[in-house]
N, C-alpha and C positions, 0 to 999 in steps of 0.2 A: 759265378753261374748260380742263379736263382733256384733256391729250394725247392725241388719239383711239387712239393704239396702246395707250397706255396704258390707258385705258378698255375697251378690248376685252380686255386680258389681264386687268385684274383682274375684269371680268364673267366671264369663262372659268375663271380659276384661283384668285379670291378670294384668302382670306388667303396662299397661296404666291407672291404677287406684294408685294415690299418695294420702297419707296422712302424708307425708313429712312434718313437722311445718313450716319450710321455703318456702315450696309450698305454702299451705296453706294460709301464711299470704301475700306474694306477690299478692295472689288474693284478696285482702281486699280493693285495690285501685285501681286506674287509675291515669291519668293525671289530674284531676279536683281538687286533693286537697281534695276530700272527702274519709274518711274510715270507713268500715264498722264494728260497734262494735265487731262481731265475726266471726272468720273463718268458711270456709264453713266444711260438712261433709268430703269431699272429692273434690281433681281435677282431671277430666277424660283428659288424652291428645289422645283424638280419632285422628284416622290415617285414618280412612275411613269413607263412609257413614255408613257400615254396623255396625260400631261401634257406629255412631250417633244413630242409629235406636234402636239399643241395650239398651243404657242409658235411652231413652226414654220412650221403653217400660217399663224397670224395673221403671224409675220416674211416668210414668204412673199408673201402679200397683201400688205401695206404696205412691201414694200420695208425692211424694217428688219433692221439688223445684229445678229447673236447670235453671243456669244463662250462657248462651253462652257468650264466650270470645273468641276474636281475640288475638291483638297485645297488649292490654291494654293502648291504646293510645288517648282514650276517654277525653271526657272534661265535661261529664254530670254526672257521676257515674252510667253510664248504664249499666256495664259489672263487677260488683263488687259483691264479697259473701254476700249472704243473709244467714239469721240464718236458719242451719240443710239442707242447699242447697247442689246439686251436681254442683261445675263449669264445665263445659263443654268445655275444652281450644282445639280450632280448628286450631291451629297455627302450627301444623305439617301436616296438609291437606294443601300443600303448590306446588302443581303440575300444572303445566300450561298443560291443557289437549289436547288442540289443537290450533292452529292459522291458520286459513284461508284466505289466501292473497285474495282469490277469491271473498268471500263474505265480507271481510274485520271485522272481529268478530276474538274474541279469547272466550275459554272456559277454566274456570280456577276453582279451589278450594279457598274455603274463606280464606285459609291461604298465599296467594300469595300477598306479599309486590307490594305496586304500581310500586314504582323504579324498582324492578326486573322484573315487567311484560313489563315496558318500553323500558328496558336495553334489554331484548329478542326482541322488536319488531324492535327496531330503524334498524337493518341492513337490515330489509325489506322493510324500508322506511315506516313505520306506527307507531302511538300511540295512547295511551290509554290518552284521556284528561283529565278527572277528575284529579284536581293537590292541594290536600289539601298541606298546608306549611309541614307536616306531612308524606309526600308521601314516603319518604326513610326508615319509620319504620312502616308505618300504612299498615293495610292490607285491602284488596278489600272486603271480607265480612264483615269487622266493615264500611268500607265505605257506603257500600248498606245498612246495617243496620240503619245507620244514616242518609244517602243521605247526605253524606259529601261535602262538597264544596271547595272554595280553590281561589286562586290568577288568574285563567283563565273563572269562572264563567260567568262573563258578556258577554262574547264574545262564549264562548264554553259550557256553562251551567254546571249544577252541576250534581251529579252522576247518579240522576234518567236517565237523557237524553241518557246516555250510556249502560243502561241496557237492553237487549233484551229478556232476558228470564231469570229464576233461577229455582235450585231443589231446594226443602225444606221440610228437615224432619218435620212434624207436632208431636204435642203432644203428641199423643199416639204410634208414631212410623213411621207412615205411610208415604210415599213419593210424594211430591206432585209438579208435573213439571209444571211451568207456561210459558207463552209470546212464544214465535218464535225465530227463527233464520233468517226471512225474517225482510226487512226494514218497511213493512207495516203487520199491523195484529189486526183486530180489533173484533176478536171474544171473546163473553163472556164480562163478566166484566175484568176491569185489574188488576188481581191479582199480577202481576209484580210489577206495582206502589204502591199496598197498604202494598205487603212486603216491599218495599224499604223504609227505613225510620221508620219501626216498632220495633227497637232496640230490637228485641229478644223476643218481646211479642207475638207473632203470630206463630213462626216456627224457626226451625234453618236452616240457609242458608248453603248448603252443596257444591252447585255449582254454578257459575253464565256464563252465554253467555254474553259480552260486545260486543259495537260496538269500532270499530277502526276507524281512522281517517288518511288519508295521510298525512305526517310531510310538514308541510308548507312550500313552495319554496321560495326562495328569501332571503333578508336580513331583519334580526331583529335591528330596531331601537329602541333606550331607551332614554325618555326624564324625566329629573328632575327639581325641581322648588322649592325654598323655598321662603315661603310667610310671610307677616308680622304678621297673624292671622289667626287660624284654619276658621273662616268664608269665607275669601277671599279664602283660597285653596278648601273649598267644593263649593264655589260658580264657580270657575275655574273648578272642578270637573263635575258639573252641566251642566256648558256651553259646556263641551265637547261632554255629553251625548245629549245635546240642537242640537248640531250642526252635528247631526246624524252620530259618530264617534262611531266607536265601538273596541278601543284597545285591543289587549290580556289581559293586566294587566291595571290597575288605582287603585293606592295604595295611602291611606293616613295616616300620621302620625302626631299627635296633637303635640302642644308645650310641653307638659311634658313628652310624649314619647319621642320625637326628643332629648329634653336635656340629657336623660337617655343613647340614642342611641350616641351620640356626647361623652359625657364621657366615655360610654364601650368601642366605636372604640379608642379612644384616636386622637391626632393631626394627625398621620399617617394616621390613617383610614379615616380619613374625609378629607385629604388634596385633594384641586384640585376637589372637589364636592361643589354645593351650599352651603352646611352647614359648608363649611371649616370655614366662620367666624360668628359663629351663634349667632344671637342676642335674647334677651330676648323674648318669645312669638312665634318665628319663627316657622313655620309650612313647612311639608314637604310633596308632591305631587309628582308619579312617574306614567309614562306611558309606555307602551312597544307596539310597532307596529311590527306585524310579516306579513309575506306572502307577494305575490304582493300588490306593493304599498304603502308599509311600509313607504318608504321616503316621499314621499308626505302627507302620514296619521300623520307623524311625526311633518310635516312643519305647517299643520294645527294647531296641538295640541300647537307647540312652540310658535305660535302666540297668541292662547288662552291663554296660560298659561301667557305671557308676558302684555296682554293686562289686565289680571287679577292683575296684580302686582306681579306676580313673578320673580324672579332671577333665568332664565333657564339656563339649562345644557344640552349638548345633545351629547349622545357618539358619538363617531369618529370611533369606532370599537367594536366587539364584548366585549374584556376584559373593555373597558370604559364602556360599559352598564353593566357587571359583577360587576363594582364597585359602581354603581349605585342602583344596586340590592341589593347589600351587606348592603345598609344602612336598607332597607326594613327587610331585613332577622336577623338583628341583634336587632329587637325589644325585641323578648322576651327572648334571652338572657341575654341582658341587664336590663331587670326587674328581671329574676331570680337572677341575681348576687345580687341584693338588698333585699333578704327576699323571701317568700312565695309568690305565683301569683293567683288569682283567676280569671282565663282568663273567660271574660262574652262573649257573643254573641246574638245581638240584629239586627234588619234588620227593615230599613222604608223606603218608596218611596224615588228614589234618589233625587227628587226634596224638601225633607225635609232634607236633610243631614244637612244643614246649621243651623236648627231650634233643631235637634237632638246633633248636638255639644254643640251648646249653653245651651240646656238643661242639658248635662251633666257637664259643667263647673260649672251652677247653683246647680245641686246637689252635685257637691263635696265641694263648699263654704258651704252649707247648713251643711253638716255634718263634715265638718272640716277634708278632706282628698282630696289627689290627683288622679285622676282617669286616668293615660295616656291612649289614645284611639287610636287603628288604626283602619284603615276602608278600605274593599275591596268597594272603593268608586264606582266602574262601575257599580256594583250593590245594593248599600244602604245597606251594610251588615258591620256593626261596633262590633269590639271586646273591651272594656271599661274592663282595667285590674284594680284590685286593690291587692295593696302589702302588705302584712301584716306580722307582727311575729307571732311565735307562731305555734300550732299544729292543733287550730281551727278557724275558720273564725269567726271574732269579731261581735259583734250582729248588730254594728252601719255599718259594711258594708254590711249586709244583708237587714239592712233597705234603704242605699243608694240604693243596689241592686232593691229593691223591687220599688222604686219610678222611678227607670230606664226604669224597665219593662213596668210599666205603662205607661210611658210617650211613650214611642216606641208603644205601641199598640194606644195610643190616636192619635197618628199622623199618623196613618193607618197601621203602620209595625207589626211586630210579636217579641213575645220574645225570638225567636231562629232561625237565619238563616240556620245555619248548623251544630251546635253542637249536636242538639238533646234536649229530655227534660229530659229523665235517672230520678234521682232523684234530682237533683239540683232544676230543674223548674218545678215539677209536681204540687205543689200548686199553680201555676200560671196560670194551663192550660186552666180549666173550665171557668176563666175569660175572656180570649181570645177566647176559640171555643163558648162559649154560652151554656145555657143547652141542648138545643135540639142535639147539633152537639156533644156535651159530651158524653150525655148518648148512641147516638147511635155507637160511637166508642167504649165505654164500652161494647156495645152488641155484636160489632163484635169480640172483645176481647173474650168472654165469648163463641161465634161460635166457635173461633178455639181453645179455649183452656179453656173445661168447668170446669175442676177442678180447674185452677188457678195455676199452676205448673210452665207456663214460664216466667221467669224473674219478679216473683212478686214484687210489689213495683215500678217498673219501669214505668215511664210514668203517671199512676194512683195509687194513695195512694191504699195499699192492704185492708183497710177498709174502702174506700170512697165508695158512695153511689150507 
């Protein structure tokens, strides 16, 4: 006898409902390395707002959990199947509904990929600034749900700064519209900001009105340097910030990460770059300036890098700049080539970067593991990586991660800068927020989702206080 909820879904949505074992299995994981213990009840491939509303009405009436899911590129286990749940796949809702050149905004469905939107905007001289490293494969709905960051955040802000308004289907199937099409708007509570970063726990994002920017005019200049150790590179990064310089990109790779990148790219890949003759312990710092005055800004950055002990290389043209950026882009492929990777995400005040790098090194020695780390140094966001073998993250890796999270918070930082809490970091959330904030946030969750059907277990333990 078919499951009654499944029968209702199939009756209402027909072929949009899948129980194919391969489809169910694929929804059990994202790119975090976390895999759910069981497959979901079904995966619904919604293609319209009306279909999302139908799913939520059925789920609300039957008390069935719903897990909203986009491209599946998340790194915190925030959109994977939970027991008995409906996985609501929004990837087919991938239309660009409107581009307004006059108002510099676009209205998009949640399944639109970042890269696809920018491909459509480029001929108009506009772009969508949020720039996660996964922009070619990650969806805008998922970026909003996690308040994703990226390489350009220090200058252009995280996803929140680019979201003007949202359409959200609530737990009972009602549709809520938040925000404005105007640049300014301060009526009532800012529910757009509340939904941004809510990880599918308050509602299902089905439409977004996003802010666009004019494409920067002028040259793009890239400056990179090899430093004798990570503290020197972190100090150089802090000196750039202290000099009131805001490059579009400011990225740091520590010695452990850089050695793997150099091996992965090979001699031809690093020839003519600052790491061509890599010495043990050397680290890499890269900055990119854009818009008017990029040349003068790059001059100042070059001087700061050199004064801090860096061996500096400056791009002579766009192709040379891309070669320097390729070193940064190779970090995660280099790690993935040597095992399973747990990509972590903490942030500290930019002035505390040297201390955080020193702490990561000490934690690695304490647990007998290497922790290759890359940082969006311009905004203090670090990605320590744990490389391991097997299907499960070893216990000593989680213990090292626990020490790292607590250290970041003790330095005035946070346990996640851009990946979100998801399942992986929920056990540390209360420690960072404090009791009052934690309880208030659980109260907000209960107000939006009184039956607790939206992404249960994400952010908050399902059985937590």
